[in-house]
N, C-alpha and C positions, 0 to 999 in steps of 0.2 A: 871155301864153300859159297856158293852163290846163295842168293836170297832165298830164304827157305818159303817167305811165303810166297814165290812165284811157282811153288811145286805143287804138286796136285797130291790127292790123299793115296794114291797107289803108290806114286813114287817116295813119298816121305815114310808110309810104311815099310819100303822095301830097307830105305838108309837107317831104320831105326832095326828094324831086324839084325842087318850088317853089323849091327855097332859105330856106324858112323856116326851116328848123330845121336843125341840122347831127346827124349820126348820131352825134358825143361827145355831145350835148347829152341825145338820144335815151337811150343808154347810161348814161351818168351819174346820169339820172333812175331807171332801173332798178336799178342798182345801189345806190341811195341807198336805195330803196325795200327792197331785199332787206336791206341789214343794217339797215333798222329792222324788219324783220318774220322774216327767216330764224331766230331765236334762238327764235320762238314755234312758226313753221309747222315747220320741218325740211323743206323741200322739195329740199333740194341732197346730192347724194352727193358732187360733186365742184363746187365754185365756181370759176372760172377769171376771176376779176374784172381781175388785168391784164393777161391776154392778150385780153380783151374791149376795153377800154379803149382796147388799142393798136391792134385790127383797126376800133375804130370813130374812130380819130383818120386812120388810114390812108385808111378810107374818105371823110373829109372832104374828102379832095385828088381822090378819084376820079370822074368821071360817074357818074350814077345811072341805069346802063342797064339793071339787073336790077330785076325784078317787087318783091323785097323789100328793095332794097339801104339797108344801115343798119338794118333790123329784128332786133332782138333777138328769142332765142327760145332754148327749153331741149332737151333730149334725153335721155329715158328711157334708164337705163342699162343696156340691154340690147342699144343699137345702137353699132356700131363707131364708134371715134373714135380718131383716129392720135395726135392733140397732148392726148388726156386718157384718162384709166382706163377698162375696161368692166370692172365685175366682175358684171355678170349679177346683183347683188344677193345674191352669195353670198360666205361667206369664202375659200372654195376658190379664186376668182378675183378679190380684192380689189387685186391689184397687175396685173394681166392689161392687157397694152400691145398692141392690135390696130397692126397695121403699114400698115393702109388704110383710110380711111372708110368707113362705109358706104355704101351707092349715094343713099340718100334724105336724108342729111347732105352728099352730094356736091353734090345736085342744088339743096339751099339753100344753098350755099357762093356756086355758079354764079349764083344769082340775087341775090348780096349779100348775104344774112343773116349776123346773126354772134350766135355763138353764145355764151352765158351760161355753162353748165357741164351736166354732168349731173344729173337727177332721180332720186329714189329709186324702186327697183322694190321690190317684193316678190321672195323668192329665186325666183331662174330665170323670173319672172314669174310664180307659183304663189300659195302662200299665206300662208308668212311674212313677216307686217309688216316694214317698215322705219320709221323714228322720226318720220315725216309725219304732220302731226296735221291735222283739218279747219280751215281758215282761218273759217269760218264760228262754229265753236265748236272750242278746242284739245281738249273731252274726249272728240270724236267722232270715227271713223274718217274718211279720208278717202276712203276705198275702194281697191281695188286690181285689178289691179296697177301700174296707171299713175299710182300715188300721188302723186309729186311732179311730176308734169307738170300734174297736173288743178291742186292744189294752187298753184303758182306762177301759172299761169294767171289761178286765181281771185283770186289776192290781191293781183294788179297788180306780178308781180314777171319778168311777161314778157307779150306778147300771144298768141305762141304756141307750141306743145309738141307734141314727139313723143310719141305714147303706143302701146300696141298691145292687142290682143285676141286671146284665145284662147277665152275663157270668156264675161268679161263686164266685160275687164281696163280698157276704154276708157269704155264705156257708165256704168257702174256710176259709176267717181269724177267722170265727169262732171255723175252726176244728181246725188252726194251733194256735192259742191262749187259745182255753182250753174252751170257754162257748158256751152258747147255742145261736143258729141264727136263725132267722124265717121269710123265704121268702114266702110270703102269695100268693095264687090264682093270676095271674095277673090279674090288675084292682081291687082288694079288697080295696086299699087306694089311695085316691086322690093324684096325681100327680102333681097339680097344683104349680109353685115354685119349682117344682125340674128337674135340669139338664137333658135335653132329651138325649139320644144316639142312642137308637133303638126304637121305638115306641110299637112293640109289644112283648119286651122284659123286658124294663124295668120295673123294681118294687120296691116300697118302701119295708124295712124290719126291723126290729127291732134286738138288741143284748141285753143278759141279761144273768146272771149267773144262773138262774132260768129258767125251761118251765112257772113257774106260774105266772114271772113278765111278759114275752113274752103274756100273755092270759091278763093280766091287760091292758097292750099298745093297745094290739087289741082292747081290750072293749074300750078303749079311745081313740084312731082311727074310731072307728067306731060309736061313740055315744051311746053305751049299757050299761048297769048297770054293775055292780060289777062282774066278771065271778063266777058260781059257782064253788063246788069245786068236781071235776070228779067222779062219781062213774060208778066203772064197777063190782058190787057186782052180776046182772043177767047174766052178759056174759063178759068175759075177752076179751080184741082184739086180733083178729086174725093178726099176723105178719110174715111176708113169707122174706126171704132172695134173693135177685136177684143181681145175681150177675153181670150180664151186660155184653156188649160187650167190657169193657177196662177190665175187671177183672185181666186179666193176667199182664196189664201194671202198677197197684198198688203194694205197696212193701209188703214185707212179713208182715211186722207190721200191714199196714192197714188190708190187708185180713184175718190176725188172728184177730185182733180186731173185725172185723165184724164177725167171726163166733164164737168168745167167747160172743160176745154181744147175738146171737140168742141163745146160749145156756143158757145165763143166762136167758134170757125172757125165755125163756121153762122152767125155774126151779121154774118162779111163777105161774106157772099153764096154763098161756098162751098156745093159738093154737099155733103152728109155723113148720114153713114149708121152702121148695127151690121152686122157681117159675124160670121158664126159662124165658128168654125175646124173643120177637118174632125177625125174620129175620130182620125185617125193624128196629130196634131200630139200628143196624148194622151202618145205614145211619145216626142218627139221629144229631149225631155230626158234620158232615160235613154241613146238612141241617141248624143248628145254627150258622155255623159260617158265610154261605153265605146271610143269613138271617140278622145277624149283622152287617154286612160289606154292604148290599146293603142300608138298612134303614138309619146306621152313616153317609154313603157318601151323604145321599138326605138332612140329617138333620143337617150337620153342613159344610157345602160348604163354610162357612163364615172362618172359623178357618182354611182347606184347602186350600183356597186361601193367604192365610197370609204364610205359607210355613215353612219351615225350615231356621234359628234355632227358629221362635217364637212358633212352634208346634215342638213336639218331629217327631224323623223320624219313631218311632214308630206308633205315631198317623197318620201320613201324609200316610205311607203305608197301612193303615186301609182303610182310606178313597180312596185312589188310586185305591185300588184293588177291593171296593165295586163298586167303578166308573164302573168297567169292567164287572161287575155282569149284565147279562142283565133280562130282565123283565121275560123272560121265565124260565131261573134256578131259578129265585127266586120264582116266583110263584109254580115252580116242588118243591121245600124245603118246600114251605108251605101244599103242598100237601101229602108230606110225613111226615109232621107233623101231618096232620089231619089221615092221614091211623094209625098211630101210637098209636095217641090219643084215637081213638075207640075202638083199642086193649086194651088200658090200663084203659077203662072203663069196657069192659069185665071182665078185670082181678079183680076189685076191687068189683066184684062180690062176690068171695069167700076169700077176704082178706081186713083188714082195713087198714092197712098202708104195704109199702116196708121199708125194710132194705136194703140200699146200701153205699158204700162207701161215705166219704164226700172230700175224695180226694187223690191224690196219696199216701201220707204219711203224716208224719210229717214233720216240717216247714224246706224247705231246707236251708243249710245254706249259707248266704249271705244277699248281700241286694240291688244288683242289679236287681232282680225281684222279683215278688211277689208268683213264685208258678204257679204250671199246673194246668187249669181249667177244665183239663178233666172230671172228674167224676161230674160235676154238670152243664156240657152247654144243655146236652139233655134234662132234666129237668128243664128247665129254658124257652128251646124251646116249651117243652109242656103245661107250664104256669101253673104246678100243685104247691100244696105246698108244701115247704119242711122245715124240722127243723134240723139243726144241733146239735148232742147230745155229749158231752164230754164223755168218757170212759178209763180212764188210763192214763198212757204215756208210752213212749219208755224208752229204757235203757240209755237216758242221760236226762231223767224229761222233753223232747219236748211231749203238750198234742197229743193224739191220740183219736178218735170219728169216728161215724156214720152219716148218716143222713137217718130221715125216709121221705119216701114220702106217701103222702097221694092224694086223688082223688080230681082232679078239684072243686072247689066249696065246699067243706068237710073239709075246716079250721078249723072248731071249735072242728070237733071230732078228728082230727091230734092233735090240743093244748090239748086236754084231755087225748088223748095216753101219749103223751110226759111228761105230770105230774103225768102222773100213773107209767110212766117208771122210772120217776127221782126217784119217792118214793120206788119202787119197786126192782130195778135191784141190784143184788149182783155181785161183779166180780168172775169168773168163770175162 
């Protein structure tokens, strides 16, 4: 049997269902990997190895009815867990113990998945980094705020991980660590038990090493059956590159990655092209900053009242600046979003997905920050689904990639396209 840690969630679930391997063997392999690599990567805020093995042994004796029976996964530490601390990346809540599981966690448990532990998040899923390092090069950031989940999945500590996004907190770490990340249409998943920062922007998501596992996790979270294999025999997807208002601010490597990816997609026979962004898109990043600050300031006033050093200066400043945003400016930002959203819907009459940068470039050196959220802010404001896909590395071996943007509410279609692309893309 090949190294079980190299297999994805779907492959592991199938092996367990067939009786080829037991959940305990799968869990033991991943815990061995964690013992080897965690001192370098630092993905975990709370590792629950004993309980994970106990659950795995219990799963050995149970029928494998759930879609994720016996499959290990990790949980971002802003998601409530009844039997583990949930500290939100903050010293204020380091000993916080929820009295119930988050809805997303409960869905995974009912599907038979087994949690390994809680992964590092930035403070309140915002700016201040935790201890996590990039598995590709420990001197570089893994991105944030879903730092630990992205690093754990990338480094074969788990096949699946929960993340979240308010600005770029899932797509950016997926890009920096070289894994797949799915940020669904806002509101697709139940956020009960997930720490809130900005009500109209907060979105639960998942990280995996293969788009098929993103679709599998989506099926579990939505309570649907096993996802079918995408079929594009009748018509291949239509994918267009949108350089967007910040294209010039991306690195040469990122711009080259996007154009190479488009050429590789064209080589499959799919319809490709380029599409210009409407002028209003140039205002979306600032609109996202306004909306995020305004909503965070009204949701997290209790933490703001504690002040520095109980909270970081960065988080204090986010709330302070948000309190200065007027209702009129907030509503104007939402109006900008709505105008752009209508224009984007028109674009999707002619394309199935947009190809855009996932980050300004490869993961920056240093651990004092988690990188620039520039290339995801506007898409998160527009509440559309997005999927980060890895596509090669730079000269130093750091991952590169791009993200696919789908129409709001058309998540199934975007997941299908991502799976199809992963099976057909060849480097150009």
